[in-house]
Backbone as a chain_set.jsonl record, in Angstrom:
{"seq": "MHEKLTEALDRLDAGEWEAAHDIAQDDPGPEAAWLHAHLHRVEGDEGNAAYWYSRAGREKFPGTVEEERAALREALAG", "coords": {"N": [[-48.725, 115.258, 137.512], [-46.599, 114.199, 137.545], [-45.714, 116.236, 134.676], [-43.544, 117.564, 133.421], [-41.786, 115.71, 132.565], [-42.846, 113.468, 131.571], [-43.859, 114.456, 129.416], [-41.114, 115.047, 128.604], [-40.154, 112.102, 127.726], [-42.499, 111.866, 125.355], [-41.253, 113.536, 123.853], [-38.939, 112.313, 123.447], [-39.955, 109.875, 121.715], [-40.586, 111.156, 119.991], [-37.962, 111.367, 118.527], [-36.714, 113.414, 119.329], [-34.288, 112.804, 121.414], [-31.913, 115.192, 122.678], [-33.616, 117.301, 123.528], [-35.448, 115.69, 125.661], [-33.793, 114.404, 127.277], [-32.604, 117.192, 128.244], [-35.47, 118.042, 129.45], [-35.35, 116.314, 131.362], [-32.37, 116.868, 133.04], [-32.954, 118.752, 134.601], [-34.73, 117.884, 136.283], [-34.411, 117.267, 139.759], [-35.825, 114.766, 140.84], [-36.249, 111.604, 142.205], [-37.433, 110.346, 139.764], [-37.051, 111.799, 137.417], [-34.323, 110.851, 137.12], [-34.421, 108.284, 137.426], [-35.225, 108.442, 133.924], [-33.279, 110.147, 132.856], [-31.29, 108.152, 133.371], [-32.602, 106.545, 131.6], [-32.756, 107.585, 129.217], [-29.389, 107.264, 128.252], [-28.88, 105.077, 128.253], [-30.903, 104.368, 125.895], [-28.94, 105.914, 124.121], [-26.632, 104.584, 124.573], [-24.511, 105.142, 125.863], [-23.94, 103.254, 128.648], [-22.124, 103.307, 130.346], [-22.269, 106.087, 131.687], [-25.623, 105.227, 132.229], [-25.223, 103.619, 134.001], [-24.718, 105.409, 136.239], [-27.129, 107.183, 136.297], [-28.786, 105.074, 137.064], [-28.035, 104.555, 139.449], [-28.386, 107.013, 140.936], [-30.645, 106.776, 140.78], [-31.227, 105.338, 142.754], [-32.08, 102.916, 141.601], [-32.135, 99.696, 140.257], [-30.156, 97.849, 136.746], [-32.673, 98.533, 134.342], [-34.399, 95.28, 133.875], [-35.613, 94.859, 131.187], [-36.539, 94.927, 128.04], [-35.438, 98.283, 125.985], [-37.866, 99.354, 125.234], [-39.341, 98.37, 127.038], [-38.513, 98.99, 129.424], [-39.387, 102.13, 129.066], [-42.067, 101.558, 128.526], [-42.699, 101.266, 131.596], [-41.39, 103.417, 132.838], [-43.526, 105.6, 131.916], [-45.771, 104.339, 132.533], [-45.051, 104.831, 135.932], [-44.718, 107.28, 135.977], [-47.337, 107.937, 135.628], [-49.474, 107.349, 138.073]], "CA": [[-47.573, 115.027, 138.679], [-44.853, 114.702, 136.797], [-46.135, 116.598, 133.719], [-42.712, 117.519, 132.482], [-41.308, 114.307, 132.729], [-44.391, 112.664, 130.51], [-42.921, 115.412, 127.426], [-40.063, 114.242, 128.227], [-40.362, 110.612, 126.986], [-43.297, 112.28, 124.339], [-39.968, 114.329, 123.045], [-38.221, 111.085, 123.124], [-40.861, 108.995, 121.265], [-40.819, 111.651, 118.706], [-36.92, 111.416, 118.361], [-36.054, 114.03, 120.355], [-33.893, 112.877, 122.403], [-31.681, 116.289, 123.323], [-35.076, 118.2, 124.369], [-35.734, 114.576, 126.675], [-31.999, 115.364, 127.9], [-33.174, 118.568, 128.482], [-36.034, 118.041, 130.095], [-34.707, 115.103, 132.74], [-31.335, 116.93, 133.832], [-33.294, 119.982, 135.107], [-34.925, 117.97, 137.521], [-33.131, 116.255, 140.804], [-35.821, 113.727, 141.456], [-35.332, 110.316, 141.577], [-38.3, 109.256, 139.016], [-36.25, 111.522, 136.405], [-32.406, 110.11, 137.287], [-34.615, 107.219, 136.482], [-35.002, 108.942, 133.008], [-32.051, 110.447, 132.638], [-30.46, 106.387, 132.891], [-33.319, 105.366, 130.235], [-32.06, 108.609, 128.198], [-28.437, 106.825, 128.231], [-29.315, 103.646, 127.96], [-30.971, 104.635, 124.563], [-27.858, 106.091, 123.213], [-25.913, 103.647, 124.106], [-23.265, 105.373, 127.088], [-23.857, 102.191, 129.845], [-21.465, 103.879, 131.768], [-23.898, 106.592, 132.141], [-27.017, 105.417, 132.492], [-25.207, 103.299, 135.365], [-24.614, 106.409, 137.334], [-27.542, 107.488, 136.914], [-29.572, 104.553, 138.118], [-27.48, 105.028, 140.671], [-28.537, 108.236, 141.548], [-32.179, 107.561, 140.598], [-31.34, 104.233, 143.529], [-32.272, 101.496, 140.771], [-31.185, 98.268, 139.58], [-30.784, 98.427, 135.483], [-33.67, 97.707, 134.107], [-34.006, 94.426, 132.919], [-36.331, 94.571, 129.724], [-35.664, 95.98, 127.055], [-35.66, 99.766, 126.584], [-39.178, 99.928, 125.238], [-40.757, 97.476, 128.461], [-39.004, 100.437, 130.034], [-40.551, 103.125, 128.546], [-43.811, 101.547, 129.476], [-42.357, 101.293, 132.764], [-41.71, 105.137, 133.289], [-44.874, 105.454, 131.491], [-46.928, 103.793, 134.26], [-44.674, 105.541, 137.013], [-44.742, 108.374, 136.473], [-49.059, 108.236, 135.269], [-49.174, 106.907, 139.224]], "C": [[-46.334, 115.312, 138.013], [-44.735, 114.718, 134.703], [-44.912, 116.772, 132.224], [-41.562, 116.19, 132.332], [-42.102, 113.351, 131.392], [-43.458, 113.435, 128.988], [-41.888, 114.898, 127.479], [-39.895, 112.924, 127.414], [-41.9, 111.325, 125.736], [-42.117, 112.826, 123.137], [-39.788, 113.627, 122.0], [-38.498, 110.09, 122.308], [-40.988, 109.751, 119.757], [-39.421, 112.107, 117.924], [-36.264, 112.591, 118.282], [-35.375, 114.219, 121.366], [-33.019, 114.052, 123.335], [-32.619, 117.202, 124.124], [-35.573, 117.106, 125.443], [-35.091, 115.271, 127.425], [-32.383, 116.153, 128.633], [-33.536, 118.603, 130.121], [-35.342, 117.284, 131.901], [-33.209, 115.47, 133.558], [-31.477, 118.747, 134.683], [-34.237, 119.444, 135.858], [-35.2, 116.742, 138.714], [-34.185, 115.645, 141.489], [-35.636, 113.1, 141.192], [-35.885, 109.945, 140.3], [-37.21, 110.126, 137.66], [-34.335, 111.525, 136.471], [-32.899, 109.094, 136.455], [-34.83, 107.481, 134.63], [-34.3, 109.709, 132.429], [-31.309, 108.722, 131.816], [-31.326, 106.483, 131.516], [-32.704, 106.184, 129.053], [-30.665, 107.836, 127.821], [-28.01, 105.677, 127.959], [-29.399, 103.857, 126.442], [-30.367, 105.312, 123.699], [-26.81, 105.515, 123.169], [-24.811, 103.577, 124.686], [-24.299, 104.232, 128.397], [-23.3, 102.629, 131.011], [-22.337, 105.312, 132.578], [-25.012, 106.7, 132.535], [-26.5, 104.424, 134.122], [-25.404, 104.278, 136.723], [-25.923, 106.673, 137.727], [-28.858, 106.544, 137.442], [-29.61, 104.19, 139.215], [-28.382, 105.844, 141.681], [-30.115, 108.318, 141.645], [-32.468, 105.924, 142.133], [-32.059, 103.025, 143.126], [-31.434, 100.719, 139.964], [-30.844, 98.672, 137.892], [-31.99, 98.068, 135.092], [-34.007, 96.395, 133.262], [-34.314, 94.081, 131.626], [-35.584, 95.185, 129.37], [-36.196, 97.713, 126.376], [-36.894, 99.855, 125.877], [-40.041, 99.128, 126.247], [-39.919, 98.779, 128.92], [-39.491, 101.744, 130.253], [-41.123, 103.058, 128.914], [-43.664, 101.989, 130.944], [-42.346, 102.533, 133.404], [-43.039, 105.34, 132.839], [-46.194, 105.509, 132.963], [-46.465, 104.574, 135.751], [-44.851, 106.899, 137.222], [-46.891, 109.074, 135.746], [-49.572, 108.344, 137.148], [-48.842, 108.08, 139.672]], "O": [[-45.481, 116.196, 137.954], [-44.212, 113.987, 133.862], [-44.979, 116.497, 131.026], [-40.454, 116.293, 131.806], [-41.582, 112.711, 130.478], [-42.78, 113.032, 128.042], [-41.506, 114.227, 126.521], [-39.386, 113.019, 126.298], [-42.061, 110.254, 125.15], [-42.117, 112.59, 121.929], [-40.002, 113.691, 120.79], [-37.585, 109.319, 122.012], [-41.342, 109.224, 118.702], [-39.441, 112.909, 116.991], [-35.42, 112.872, 117.431], [-35.447, 115.169, 122.145], [-33.224, 114.048, 124.549], [-32.345, 117.727, 125.203], [-36.248, 117.666, 126.307], [-35.372, 116.286, 128.063], [-32.545, 115.853, 129.816], [-32.951, 118.84, 131.179], [-35.064, 117.719, 133.018], [-32.797, 114.743, 134.462], [-30.637, 119.541, 135.106], [-34.92, 120.331, 136.37], [-35.885, 115.722, 138.647], [-34.039, 115.676, 142.711], [-34.973, 113.004, 140.16], [-35.153, 109.285, 139.563], [-36.584, 109.368, 136.92], [-33.471, 112.173, 135.879], [-32.457, 108.786, 135.348], [-34.504, 106.477, 133.996], [-34.678, 110.058, 131.311], [-31.02, 108.318, 130.69], [-30.743, 106.493, 130.432], [-32.218, 105.627, 128.069], [-30.763, 107.674, 126.605], [-26.921, 105.342, 127.494], [-28.431, 103.66, 125.707], [-30.866, 105.493, 122.588], [-26.006, 105.601, 122.241], [-24.025, 102.642, 124.53], [-25.334, 104.681, 128.89], [-23.65, 102.505, 132.185], [-22.829, 105.402, 133.703], [-25.547, 107.686, 133.042], [-27.182, 104.472, 135.146], [-25.972, 104.055, 137.792], [-26.266, 106.582, 138.906], [-29.787, 107.039, 138.081], [-30.503, 103.714, 139.915], [-28.894, 105.529, 142.755], [-30.796, 109.2, 142.17], [-33.601, 105.546, 142.431], [-32.564, 102.228, 143.917], [-30.443, 100.948, 139.271], [-31.222, 99.803, 137.589], [-32.404, 97.056, 135.657], [-33.896, 96.44, 132.037], [-33.666, 93.29, 130.94], [-34.566, 95.769, 129.741], [-37.369, 98.082, 126.421], [-37.101, 101.067, 125.937], [-41.268, 99.22, 126.276], [-40.595, 99.804, 128.83], [-39.884, 102.299, 131.279], [-41.46, 103.89, 129.755], [-44.342, 102.885, 131.448], [-43.089, 102.805, 134.347], [-43.823, 105.165, 133.772], [-46.898, 106.172, 133.725], [-47.315, 104.881, 136.587], [-45.065, 107.526, 138.26], [-47.368, 110.193, 135.559], [-50.028, 109.429, 137.508], [-48.448, 108.21, 140.831]]}, "num_chains": 1, "name": "protein.A"}
């Protein structure tokens, strides 16, 4: 269902932040906005992450980056 967004997570896991960001940026949906927020959180840009969490209709993820990435994968698989 969200193959491109899952690909973005795979790219992020491979250390390809820019490639993951490009994929997230090209998708207008709320799941992509959550992924976009996660990417900026990984980057350390909390202000930009907050903007994208808002666009996704979500609060900042309360757990670790690793826990959030697992939650993203689960959400994208469902």
